[in-house]
C-alpha positions as CSV (number, residue, x, y, z in Angstrom):
1,X,4.3,26.2,17.5
2,X,3.8,22.8,18.8
3,X,2.5,23.3,22.4
4,X,-0.9,23.4,21.1
5,X,-0.5,19.4,20.5
6,X,1.6,18.8,23.8
7,X,-1.5,18.2,26.0
8,X,-3.4,14.9,26.3
9,X,-7.3,16.0,24.7
10,X,-8.4,13.1,22.0
11,X,-10.3,16.2,20.6
12,X,-6.7,17.4,18.9
13,X,-7.2,14.5,16.7
14,X,-10.0,16.9,14.9
15,X,-7.6,19.7,14.5
16,X,-5.0,17.5,13.0
17,X,-7.6,16.0,10.5
18,X,-8.4,19.9,9.7
19,X,-4.6,20.5,8.9
20,X,-3.9,17.3,6.9
21,X,-6.8,18.6,4.5
22,X,-5.8,22.1,4.6
23,X,-1.6,21.0,3.8
24,X,-3.6,18.5,1.1
25,X,-5.5,21.1,-0.7
26,X,-2.4,23.2,-0.6
27,X,-0.5,20.8,-2.3
28,X,-3.0,20.2,-4.9
29,X,-1.9,23.6,-6.1
30,X,1.2,22.2,-7.1
31,X,1.0,19.3,-8.7
32,X,-1.0,18.3,-11.7
33,X,-1.3,14.5,-13.1
34,X,-2.5,11.3,-11.6
35,X,-0.1,8.9,-10.8
36,X,-0.4,5.3,-12.4
37,X,-0.8,3.4,-9.3
38,X,-3.8,5.6,-8.2
39,X,-5.2,5.0,-11.9
40,X,-5.0,1.1,-11.9
41,X,-6.8,0.7,-8.5
42,X,-9.5,2.7,-9.9
43,X,-9.1,1.0,-12.9
44,X,-9.3,-2.5,-10.8
45,X,-12.2,-1.9,-9.3
46,X,-14.1,-0.3,-12.6
47,X,-13.1,-4.0,-14.4
48,X,-13.8,-6.7,-11.5
49,X,-17.4,-4.8,-11.4
50,X,-17.5,-5.5,-14.9
51,X,-18.1,-9.0,-14.1
52,X,-14.7,-10.5,-13.9
53,X,-13.2,-12.2,-11.5
54,X,-9.5,-11.7,-9.7
55,X,-6.6,-13.5,-10.8
56,X,-8.2,-15.8,-13.5
57,X,-9.9,-13.1,-15.5
58,X,-7.7,-10.3,-14.3
59,X,-3.9,-10.6,-14.4
60,X,-2.7,-8.8,-11.3
61,X,-0.8,-9.9,-7.8
62,X,-2.9,-7.3,-5.8
63,X,-4.4,-8.5,-2.5
64,X,-7.8,-10.4,-2.3
65,X,-9.1,-8.3,0.5
66,X,-7.8,-4.9,-1.3
67,X,-9.1,-5.6,-4.4
68,X,-12.6,-6.4,-2.5
69,X,-12.5,-3.0,-0.8
70,X,-11.8,-1.0,-4.6
71,X,-14.3,-3.1,-6.1
72,X,-17.2,-2.2,-3.6
73,X,-16.3,1.2,-3.7
74,X,-16.4,1.4,-7.8
75,X,-19.7,-0.1,-6.6
76,X,-20.8,2.4,-4.6
77,X,-19.3,5.4,-6.1
78,X,-18.2,4.7,-9.2
79,X,-14.5,5.9,-10.3
80,X,-14.2,8.7,-8.0
81,X,-10.5,9.3,-7.3
82,X,-11.8,11.9,-4.8
83,X,-13.6,9.0,-2.5
84,X,-10.4,7.1,-2.7
85,X,-8.4,10.3,-1.0
86,X,-11.4,10.5,1.3
87,X,-10.9,7.0,2.5
88,X,-7.4,7.3,2.9
89,X,-7.6,10.5,4.8
90,X,-9.6,9.0,7.0
91,X,-7.5,6.1,7.5
92,X,-4.0,8.3,8.1
93,X,-5.9,9.9,10.7
94,X,-7.3,6.7,12.4
95,X,-3.8,5.3,12.3
96,X,-2.5,8.5,13.6
97,X,-5.0,8.4,16.2
98,X,-4.2,4.1,17.4
99,X,-0.5,5.2,16.9
100,X,-0.9,8.1,19.6
101,X,-3.0,5.5,21.9
102,X,-0.3,2.8,22.0
103,X,2.6,5.1,23.0
104,X,0.0,6.5,25.3
105,X,-0.6,3.8,27.0
106,X,2.7,2.5,27.5
107,X,3.7,5.4,29.0
108,X,6.5,5.8,25.9
109,X,7.4,9.2,26.9
110,X,7.4,11.6,30.1
111,X,4.7,13.6,29.0
112,X,1.1,12.7,27.5
113,X,0.1,14.5,24.4
114,X,-1.2,14.2,20.9
115,X,2.2,15.3,19.1
116,X,2.7,11.6,17.7
117,X,-0.2,11.8,16.1
118,X,1.1,15.4,14.9
119,X,4.2,14.2,13.3
120,X,2.9,11.3,12.0
121,X,0.4,12.7,9.8
122,X,2.8,15.1,8.8
123,X,5.1,12.7,7.7
124,X,1.9,11.2,5.6
125,X,1.2,14.5,4.2
126,X,5.1,15.4,3.8
127,X,5.0,12.2,0.5
128,X,1.5,12.6,-1.4
129,X,1.9,8.9,-2.6
130,X,1.0,8.2,1.3
131,X,-2.4,9.9,0.4
132,X,-3.5,7.2,-1.9
133,X,-5.5,4.6,-1.2
134,X,-2.9,2.0,-1.3
135,X,-2.5,-2.0,-0.2
136,X,0.4,-0.8,1.4
137,X,-1.8,2.1,3.8
138,X,-4.5,-0.5,3.9
139,X,-2.4,-2.9,5.3
140,X,-0.1,-0.7,7.6
141,X,-4.0,-0.2,9.6
142,X,-3.7,-3.2,10.4
143,X,-0.2,-3.5,11.3
144,X,-0.3,-0.5,13.9
145,X,-3.0,-2.5,15.3
146,X,-1.4,-5.8,15.8
147,X,1.8,-3.7,17.5
148,X,-0.9,-2.6,20.1
149,X,-1.4,-6.1,21.2
150,X,2.1,-6.5,20.9
151,X,3.1,-3.9,23.4
152,X,0.1,-5.0,25.6
153,X,1.7,-8.3,26.2
154,X,5.4,-7.0,26.5
155,X,3.6,-5.4,29.4
156,X,2.5,-8.2,31.1
157,X,-1.2,-8.6,30.2
158,X,-1.8,-11.8,29.4
159,X,-4.8,-13.3,27.7
160,X,-5.6,-15.4,25.3
161,X,-7.2,-12.5,23.2
162,X,-4.1,-10.7,22.5
163,X,-2.3,-13.1,20.9
164,X,-5.8,-14.3,18.8
165,X,-6.3,-10.7,18.1
166,X,-2.3,-9.9,17.0
167,X,-2.8,-12.9,14.9
168,X,-5.6,-12.1,12.7
169,X,-4.4,-8.5,12.4
170,X,-0.7,-9.2,10.3
171,X,-3.2,-12.3,8.8
172,X,-5.8,-9.4,6.9
173,X,-2.5,-7.2,6.6
174,X,-1.0,-10.0,4.6
175,X,-4.4,-10.8,2.2
176,X,-4.5,-6.5,1.7
177,X,0.0,-6.8,0.9
178,X,1.4,-9.8,0.8
179,X,5.4,-8.0,1.6
180,X,3.9,-7.1,5.1
181,X,3.6,-10.9,6.4
182,X,7.3,-9.8,7.7
183,X,5.7,-8.3,10.2
184,X,4.4,-12.2,11.6
185,X,7.9,-12.7,12.4
186,X,8.9,-9.5,13.7
187,X,6.1,-9.7,16.6
188,X,7.0,-13.1,17.1
189,X,10.5,-12.0,18.0
190,X,9.4,-9.3,20.2
191,X,6.8,-12.0,22.0
192,X,9.6,-14.3,22.3
193,X,12.4,-11.3,23.0
194,X,10.2,-9.6,25.7
195,X,8.0,-11.7,27.4
196,X,7.4,-15.5,28.4
197,X,5.1,-16.4,25.9
198,X,3.9,-20.1,26.5
199,X,4.0,-22.6,23.3
200,X,0.4,-22.9,23.5
201,X,-0.3,-19.5,22.7
202,X,2.6,-18.6,20.3
203,X,0.3,-22.1,18.3
204,X,-2.8,-19.6,18.7
205,X,-0.8,-16.5,17.1
206,X,0.0,-18.5,14.4
207,X,-3.4,-20.4,13.4
208,X,-4.7,-16.7,13.8
209,X,-2.7,-15.6,11.5
210,X,-3.5,-18.3,8.6
211,X,-6.9,-17.4,9.3
212,X,-7.6,-14.8,7.0
213,X,-5.5,-17.0,4.2
214,X,-8.0,-19.8,4.6
215,X,-10.9,-17.8,4.3
216,X,-9.3,-16.1,1.2
217,X,-7.9,-19.6,0.1
218,X,-11.9,-21.2,0.7
219,X,-13.3,-18.4,-1.1
220,X,-11.1,-18.8,-4.7
221,X,-11.5,-22.3,-4.1
222,X,-15.5,-22.4,-4.1
223,X,-14.9,-20.3,-7.1
224,X,-12.7,-23.1,-8.9
225,X,-9.4,-20.8,-9.2
226,X,-7.6,-21.9,-6.0
227,X,-4.5,-22.8,-8.2
228,X,-4.9,-19.5,-9.4
229,X,-5.0,-17.4,-6.7
230,X,-1.9,-19.2,-5.0
231,X,0.1,-18.8,-8.4
232,X,-0.6,-15.2,-9.0
233,X,-0.7,-14.0,-5.4
234,X,1.9,-16.2,-3.3
235,X,4.5,-17.4,-5.8
236,X,4.7,-15.0,-8.7
237,X,3.9,-12.0,-6.1
238,X,7.3,-12.8,-4.5
239,X,9.2,-14.4,-7.4
240,X,8.7,-11.9,-10.3
241,X,11.6,-9.7,-11.5
242,X,11.3,-6.7,-9.1
243,X,10.8,-3.5,-11.0
244,X,11.0,0.4,-10.2
245,X,9.5,3.3,-12.1
246,X,11.6,5.5,-10.4
247,X,15.5,5.0,-10.4
248,X,17.6,4.8,-6.7
249,X,18.7,8.7,-7.4
250,X,15.2,9.9,-7.6
251,X,13.3,7.9,-4.7
252,X,16.5,9.2,-2.6
253,X,16.2,12.7,-3.5
254,X,12.4,12.1,-2.9
255,X,12.7,10.5,0.4
256,X,15.8,12.7,1.7
257,X,13.9,14.4,3.9
258,X,12.4,11.9,5.6
259,X,15.8,10.5,6.1
260,X,17.5,13.8,7.3
261,X,14.9,13.8,10.5
262,X,14.9,10.2,10.7
263,X,19.1,10.6,11.9
264,X,18.4,14.1,13.4
265,X,16.2,12.3,16.0
266,X,17.8,9.2,16.9
267,X,20.8,10.9,17.6
268,X,19.1,13.5,19.8
269,X,17.1,10.3,21.0
270,X,20.0,8.2,22.1
271,X,22.2,11.6,22.8
272,X,19.9,13.3,25.5
273,X,17.0,10.8,26.4
274,X,16.7,8.9,29.8
275,X,14.3,6.1,29.2
276,X,12.7,3.4,31.8
277,X,13.4,-0.4,31.3
278,X,9.9,-0.9,29.8
279,X,10.3,2.6,27.1
280,X,13.9,1.1,26.5
281,X,11.3,-2.1,25.2
282,X,9.2,-0.2,23.3
283,X,12.1,1.9,21.6
284,X,13.6,-1.9,20.6
285,X,10.0,-3.2,19.2
286,X,10.2,0.0,17.4
287,X,13.1,-0.7,16.0
288,X,12.3,-3.9,14.9
289,X,9.4,-2.3,13.1
290,X,12.0,-0.5,10.8
291,X,13.5,-3.6,9.8
292,X,10.3,-5.0,9.3
293,X,9.7,-2.3,7.2
294,X,13.0,-1.8,5.4
295,X,12.1,-5.8,4.3
296,X,9.0,-5.0,3.1
297,X,10.6,-2.8,0.7
298,X,13.0,-5.5,-0.9
299,X,10.2,-8.3,-0.5
300,X,8.0,-5.7,-3.1
301,X,8.1,-6.7,-6.8
302,X,7.5,-3.1,-7.4
303,X,9.6,-0.8,-5.5
304,X,8.1,2.3,-5.1
305,X,7.8,5.2,-2.3
306,X,4.4,3.3,-1.0
307,X,6.8,1.2,0.9
308,X,8.2,4.1,3.0
309,X,4.9,4.3,4.4
310,X,6.0,1.4,7.0
311,X,8.7,3.4,8.5
312,X,6.5,6.5,9.0
313,X,5.4,5.2,12.6
314,X,9.2,4.5,13.2
315,X,10.0,7.9,12.2
316,X,7.0,9.6,13.9
317,X,8.3,7.8,17.4
318,X,11.9,9.5,17.3
319,X,10.6,12.6,15.9
320,X,8.6,13.3,18.9
321,X,11.1,12.3,21.2
322,X,13.0,14.9,19.5
323,X,11.0,18.1,20.1
324,X,10.4,16.8,23.5
325,X,14.0,16.7,24.0
326,X,14.7,20.1,22.9
327,X,15.5,22.1,25.7
328,X,16.6,25.6,24.8
329,X,14.0,28.3,24.3
330,X,15.4,29.6,20.8
331,X,15.6,26.0,19.2
332,X,12.1,25.0,20.7
333,X,10.5,28.6,18.4
334,X,12.6,27.8,15.4
335,X,13.1,24.0,14.9
336,X,9.4,23.0,15.2
337,X,8.9,25.5,12.0
338,X,11.9,24.9,10.4
339,X,11.5,20.9,10.1
340,X,7.8,20.7,9.5
341,X,7.3,23.7,7.1
342,X,10.8,22.7,5.2
343,X,10.0,18.8,5.2
344,X,6.2,19.7,3.7
345,X,8.0,22.8,1.0
346,X,10.9,19.9,0.1
347,X,8.7,17.1,-0.5
348,X,6.3,18.3,-2.6
349,X,8.4,20.4,-4.9
350,X,11.1,17.3,-5.4
351,X,7.9,14.6,-5.7
352,X,6.6,17.3,-8.6
353,X,9.6,17.2,-10.8
354,X,11.4,13.8,-10.1
355,X,7.7,11.5,-10.6
356,X,7.2,12.3,-14.2
357,X,7.7,8.9,-15.1
358,X,4.8,7.9,-12.3
359,X,2.5,10.3,-14.1
360,X,0.0,8.9,-16.2
361,X,-1.2,11.1,-19.5
362,X,-3.3,9.3,-22.6
363,X,-0.8,8.0,-25.2
364,X,-3.7,8.9,-27.9
365,X,-6.6,8.5,-28.9
366,X,-8.4,5.6,-28.4
367,X,-12.0,4.3,-28.4
368,X,-14.5,2.9,-25.7
369,X,-14.0,-0.9,-26.3
370,X,-10.6,-1.2,-26.9
371,X,-8.1,-3.9,-25.5
372,X,-4.7,-3.5,-24.7
373,X,-2.6,-6.4,-24.1
374,X,-0.2,-4.9,-22.3
375,X,-0.3,-3.2,-18.0
376,X,-0.2,-0.1,-19.9
377,X,-3.2,1.6,-18.2
378,X,-2.5,5.0,-20.0
379,X,-5.3,4.1,-23.2
380,X,-7.9,4.4,-20.2
381,X,-7.4,7.2,-18.0
382,X,-10.5,9.1,-20.4
383,X,-12.0,5.6,-21.3
384,X,-13.7,2.4,-19.5
385,X,-11.5,-0.4,-19.1
386,X,-11.4,-3.2,-21.1
387,X,-8.5,-5.4,-20.2
388,X,-7.2,-7.7,-18.1
389,X,-4.0,-7.2,-18.2
390,X,-2.7,-5.4,-15.2
391,X,0.8,-6.7,-14.6
392,X,2.8,-7.3,-17.9
393,X,4.9,-10.2,-16.3
394,X,1.4,-12.0,-15.2
395,X,-0.4,-11.1,-18.5
396,X,2.1,-13.2,-20.7
397,X,2.4,-16.1,-17.9
398,X,-1.5,-16.5,-18.3
399,X,-1.0,-16.0,-22.1
400,X,1.5,-19.1,-22.3
401,X,-1.7,-20.9,-21.5
402,X,-2.2,-21.2,-24.7
403,X,-0.3,-24.0,-25.2
404,X,-2.9,-25.8,-22.9
405,X,-6.3,-26.8,-23.5
406,X,-8.0,-26.1,-20.5
407,X,-6.2,-22.3,-19.9
408,X,-6.9,-21.8,-23.6
409,X,-10.4,-21.7,-23.5
410,X,-10.5,-20.0,-20.2
411,X,-8.7,-17.5,-22.2
412,X,-10.8,-17.5,-25.4
413,X,-14.1,-17.1,-23.3
414,X,-12.5,-13.7,-21.4
415,X,-11.5,-12.6,-25.1
416,X,-14.9,-12.9,-26.0
417,X,-16.7,-11.8,-22.6
418,X,-14.5,-8.4,-23.0
419,X,-15.8,-7.9,-26.8
420,X,-13.4,-5.5,-28.0
421,X,-13.7,-3.6,-30.6
422,X,-10.5,-2.5,-31.5
423,X,-6.9,-4.6,-29.6
424,X,-3.5,-3.0,-29.1
425,X,-1.1,-6.1,-28.9
426,X,1.8,-4.6,-27.7
427,X,3.0,-7.8,-25.9
428,X,2.7,-9.7,-29.7
429,X,0.2,-12.5,-28.6
430,X,-2.5,-11.5,-31.1
431,X,-1.2,-13.7,-33.6
432,X,-1.1,-16.8,-31.6
433,X,-4.2,-16.0,-30.3
434,X,-5.8,-15.5,-34.1
435,X,-3.7,-18.9,-35.1
436,X,-5.1,-20.9,-31.9
437,X,-9.0,-19.7,-32.3
438,X,-10.3,-19.5,-36.4
439,X,-13.3,-17.2,-34.4
440,X,-11.2,-14.8,-33.5
441,X,-8.9,-14.6,-36.8
442,X,-12.5,-14.5,-38.4
443,X,-13.1,-11.8,-36.7
444,X,-10.7,-9.5,-36.8
445,X,-8.5,-7.7,-39.2
446,X,-4.6,-6.5,-38.6
447,X,-4.7,-2.5,-39.6
448,X,-1.4,-1.6,-38.6
449,X,1.9,-3.1,-36.9
450,X,0.2,-4.1,-33.5
451,X,-3.6,-2.8,-34.2
452,X,-6.5,-5.1,-34.8
453,X,-10.1,-4.2,-35.3
454,X,-12.9,-6.3,-35.5
455,X,-14.7,-6.2,-39.0
456,X,-17.1,-8.8,-38.2
457,X,-20.1,-7.7,-35.5
């Protein structure tokens, strides 16, 4: 079954892409509903295209580069989940190609093939969340590019460009998804541990890492939002209380297939593999990648399945070793189909049955122009977005600025700019807004426990 991919032929990537599309279409017949996070990223792009700015007029912690991508995808294609899936599919194949190529160039296995790319794709489609155009997926692309440079350095290729590019890649990844900054330390440790890197080049690595942050900071400083950017993206992103829509047991059940394959492959690798010194160094770097991926999960303020994407390269690396090391013909015939199809069927089934809390279902009939003062985006499943609140913690923190003249003025201008016809106040801030601003009190009338309707146009 896997013999087709155990050939060093780049055109195998095209076949892998076609297989991925077929698997994804097949999965779609067994899954329904829209994920909350998919809707959030679509709505975020839509909101920003209405002329609102990130952080000062949008209460969320999504990275500035990810926001830029969502905004311009919406500008060009509109609110299109299909476009997001199409781009994420291209990214996954691109990642599979990078991953496969870095293993080929560094002779990580005793044979040259496109088996790692195929298994990488299988692992990515095994959990449907991985297929979304998430900040985690975008960030992982640059982490893999940085890994390629780090392995070249460990192979004693010494140029300033390797350190410069590695730092830039990780810096961009960090400005997409903040917890991925741990890979700066992971790769720094790898460079120091497995090679002799001059202080000058390590300093270059540090400054190039800060370059992406500096460019983003300069942009927000130019707009007058630098302090808001630092507070929402860098400080609150790390300090806010973590939460998860899925319980530990639900996440464990969904990821059980990945965990089983990982441990089975690690045991086989340690029990049967005979590695050269350089292959052992590669394996040690891969282990550092694994611990970095675990660290991103704990640093994330919303514990989701999406963080597990960072350990997919690790699992794919060991899984490839497993299939290469299987010697008995009966196992070579049975195990590929058993593990691959077993993983896909199991993951699709449990994902559909254990992620109901992540599915978006419109709560009630609403009209265009409704503003929901909360991070509940279900109201906008079939309507145009009209709220700055994408994260409850940051929304509440922003509205605390009503006690200060400058912040209160910004909130009033934001409210006037959004110009809602109906307000659903789920965090209880509307009475303070009406007390603080007579114009709002004049224009809106309470029509329910937390419902307000505009009466004066």
